[in-house]
N, C-alpha and C positions, 0 to 999 in steps of 0.2 A: 584452572580455566582462564583466569585473567592474569596477565603479566604483572599488573599492579592493581590491587583491588580499589585503590583510590584514584586511579587515573581518570575516572568519569567525573570527578569533582574538581572544580577549578579552585584549589586551595590557595592560590596566589591572591585571590580576592580577599582573603582574610588578612593579608599584610596590612592594608590600610586600617582595617577594623582593630587589629591588635595595636597598631601605632596609636590609634585613638584611645585605646585602653591605657596605654602608657601615658598619654597626655593627661587623662583624667586622674591617674595615680599621682602624677607630678603636681597637678593643681591641688588635689586633696592634701598632699604632703605640705605644700606651701601654706595653704589655709590653716592646716592643723598647727604648723609652727607659729603662725601669727596668733592664733587663739591661745596657744600655750604661753607665748610671750606676754600677752596682756594679762593672763591669769597669774603668772609668776614673776612679773617684772619687779615687784617689790622685794622679791627674794634673790634677785640676781645681784651677785656681789661684784662681778666684773663690770667693765664699761659696757653700758647698754648698746652702744653702737657696735662694739666688737661682737657682742652676742648676736645682734641682728645680722651683721655681716657674715658671721660664721654659720649660723643655724637657719637663716632665712634666705639672704641674698645669694650666697655662694652656691648652696645646693640647687636653688631654683634656677640660677643662671646656667649652671652645669647641665641640668636637665633640659633646659630650653636649647642649648647648643647641641647636646647629644641627639635630641629628638629631631631637631631641625636638619641636622646633617643626615640622619637616618631617613627622613622624609625625602630629601633631595636625592640621595643615593637610590632609594627605592624607586622613585620615578624614573631614574635614568636606566636602571637595570631590570625593572620588573618584566619587560616584554622580551628582551633578548636573553636575559640570564635569570629565569624564573626561580631556579633552584637556589642560586646564590642569594636572591632576595629573601628567601625563607631563613637562611642562616643569618642574614643581616638583622632580621627582626629578633632572633634569639640573642644575638650579641648585644643589640641595643637594650633589651630588657635586662641582660646580665649587668651591663655597665651602669644602667640606671639604678639597679639594686645596690651595686657596689658604691655608687656615689652617695646614696642615702645612708648606707651602713658606715661609710667613712666618717660621716658627720655624727651619727648616733651610735657609735661603737659601744657605748656604755649600756645600751638597752639590748638585752639578749634577744628579745623577740624580733628585733629588726633583722637579725641574721636569717630569719625564715624568708626574707625577701628573695634569697637565692633560689627558693623553690618556685617563684613565679614564672620564670622562663621555661622551667621544666613542665609546669602545668600547661602553659600556653602552647607548648610544642605538640600537644595532643591534637590540635586543630589541623595540623598538616598531615596527620595519619601516617607518619614516616618513622620507622624505628631508627633510621640513621640520624634524623634531626633530633629526635628525643634523646638518643645516646649522646649526641653532640652537646645538647643543652645540659644534660646531667654532668658530663665530664668537665665542660667549661666552667660551670658554676662550682663544682666540687674542687677543681684545681684552684680557682680564684679564691675560694673560701680558705683552703689550706694555706695558700700563699699569704693571705691576709692575716690569719691568726699566727703564722710562723714569722713573718717579717715586719708586719705593721703594728700589731698589738704590743709586742715586746717593747716598742719605743714609747708607748703611752705610760704615763705615771700610774703606778699600781693602784693608787686610790681612786682613779677615774674609771677603772675597768671592773665590770661585774660579769665577765664571761669566763667561767672556770671550766675545768675538764668535763664536768657534768653537762654544761651547756654545749660544749664541743661535740660530745657523743650524741646528745639529743638532736643537734642540728644536722650532723652527718646522717644519723638514723632517719630523720625526717626527709632528707634529700633522697636517700636510697629508697625509702618506702614510697615516696612520691614517684620516683622513676619507675618502680615496679608496677604501681597502679596505672601510670600512663601507658606502660607497655601492655598491660592487660586490656586497657580501654582501646588501644589501637588494634590489638588482635581481635577483640570482640566486635568493634566497629567494622573491621575488615570482613568478618564472618557475616555480619548483618548485610553489608553492602553486596557481598558475594552472593548470598542467598536471594537478596532482592533482585539482583541482575539476572540470576539464573531463572527465577520465577518469571521475571519480565520477559526474558528471551523465549521461554516456553510459551507464555501467553501470546507474545507477539507472533511466534511461528504458527501457533494454533489459529490465531485471528487471521493471519495471512493465508493459511491453508484453507480456512473456511471461506475467506473472501474469494480465493481463486476457484474453489469449488462452486460457490454461488455464481461467480462471474461466468464460469464455463457452462453452468446450467442455463444461463440467460443468453449467452452469445453464440451465434452461429460461427463455428471456428474458421471456416474457409474465408468468409468475407469480413469477419469482425463486427458484423451488425447483429442486432437482436434477432432471436429466432422466432418461429411461428408462435409458440406457446407464450413467450414473454411479450410479444407484440399485443396479443389479445388481453393479457393481464394489465398492461399499461393502458391500453385503450379504454378498458372498462373503468380503471381507476381515474384516468384523466377526464372522462366524461362526467363522473360523479363530482370531481373537484371543480370542473368547469361550471356545472350547474349550481354548485354550492357557493362558489366564490365569484361567479358571474364574470369569467374571463373567456375570451374567444378561443375556439379550438377548431383546427382544420385538419382534415385527413387527405393525404395524397396517396394514390396507388399507381404503380407504373409497371410496365411489362416490356421486355426486350422484343422488338418486332422481328418476326420471322426467325425465331430462335431455333426452331426445329431444323430449318434449312441451314442455319449456321453449323449446327452439329452434324448434319448429314453431309454437308459440303466439305467442312474443314476438320471434322472430328471433334470428339467430346473434350479433348485436351485443350483445343483452342476455344471451345465453348466456355470452358472454365475460366480461361484467360479473359474472355469478354465479360463474364459475370463479375470477376474480381475487379476489372477496370471500372465497371459501373459502380460497384460498391465503394471503391476508393473515391470516385467523383462525388458520390452522395455524401461521404464523410467530409470531404473538403468543403462542401457547400452548406452543410447543416451545422447548427450551433450546439452547445452543451445542453440547452433546454429542449432540443428536438429529439425525437425517438425514431431512428431509422431501423428498419427490419427487412430481412429477407424471409418472406413468409411462404415462398414456394420456390420451384426450380429457378425460373427466370423472372419471378414476380417479387416486387419490392413495395414497401409502404413506408410512409413517413408521417408521424403524428407531430403536428405543430401546435404546442400549447402557447397561448397568448399571442397568436398570430391569426389575422383574418385571412380570408381566401385570396385577397389581392396580394398580400405579402407572400403567402405560400405559393401563389402562381409565379411570382418573380423568381423564387428559389428553384422551383421545379423546372421552369423554363431555362434557367442557367444550367441546371444539371443536364437537361435534354440537349441543349446546344453544345455543351462541352463534350458530352458523350458522342454526339454525332460528328464532331470534329476530331475525335480521337483517332490517331494513326497507330495501327498495330504493325509490329515488325513482320516483314514478309507479306503483309497484306496492305501495302501502302495505297493501293488504288481502291480498296474496299472501305465503305463507310457503313456503320451500324447505327441503329436508332432505337428510341423507346417511344412508347405512347403512354400518356398519363391522364388520370382523372382526379378531380379535386372536389371535395364536399366540405362545406362549413357546417359546424354543429349548431343546433339550437335546442333550447330546453324542451325536454319531452321526446326528443328523437332517440330511439333505442340504438344500442350498439350494433345490432344486426342490420337495421335499416341504414344507419350511418355508413357502415362499410359497403352495403349493397348499392347505395346511391353513388358512392365514390367509384365503385367498380362499374356502375352503369355509365358514368362519365368517361371512364377508361374505354369502355366498349364503343362509345361514340367516337373517340379518337381513333380507335382501331378501324372502325367501319367507314370512316370518312377520309381515309388516305394514310393513316399512321403518321408517326413522327410529329406528334402534336400533343397539346395539353388542353383538355376540356374541363370546364367548371359546371357542376351539376345545376347550380342555380341559374346559370345562363340558359340551360336547356329547358327550364321551366317557363322562362319568359317568352 
């Protein structure tokens, strides 16, 4: 299903973390050498400065140079050559291990440092990088015991055939474990992503279904049922949290004549044009709905009747100025009514009074907006 199970994870971010691990190992190695020196300095037969130079200064400086170069190269190539940066980290770990082993060749356990880059390759989740780490360290180890160790005086070496077999076996075992971990991690990620995609698709499907159940498809506004659900809920919230709530209802003037004169197809075009203008002028906190054929309503949470009047007037004027193709000399209009809510006003009365304001606009010449409260004064 996935071309690369690990492509969703930005493994290059581990480069810096792994380099930090290398720095910590280098510091620990230096501190350990210093401690060993002070514990055994009375037993050191050779020149103490030579010992410090060989076992403390030289390996520490080599590690600092190696890791500093790796840091610089990693910064230069990490963005353009992400894959190469991963191999750089493996090479850095290998040569740091090689540096320490060259100094402490007499300690058989030190050879297990060749395992470190193989283990760290698991973070990249790549069989290629893991195989590269294994073969690089194996080849370097074989070259070391073949060409370097024979030049060391026999009395200073304690790395016999048993140690060689043990080290090679440990490297092979580690490589096999890393391979299994990468496979298992890939399966886990694959299963996770499959589950995530299924759940995402189901969530999206449910969202679309819910959206379609609330939205009037032709205009993209809320439908009749959803309008009343939101109106009831917002009235309750307005009374509980004490924020202003205003309702506007509007109706296209002489819409029956529009249909009779120009046909229902053009009537639909007029309805769609008004819906688009309403959406352009209302915000994300407003609830605009088409609750009838040519009837629309807008719920304005946290807006008083003055602010609602400004928005409705902008809609009315913009719609009245709308030019329709083929009907350039024709102008269409809406009438609107506005009512502000107060605590104790029922939903039925709230809507009825806004509708009454609309009726006043209709009966007094149309193409205007009336506020119910002004009618009472």
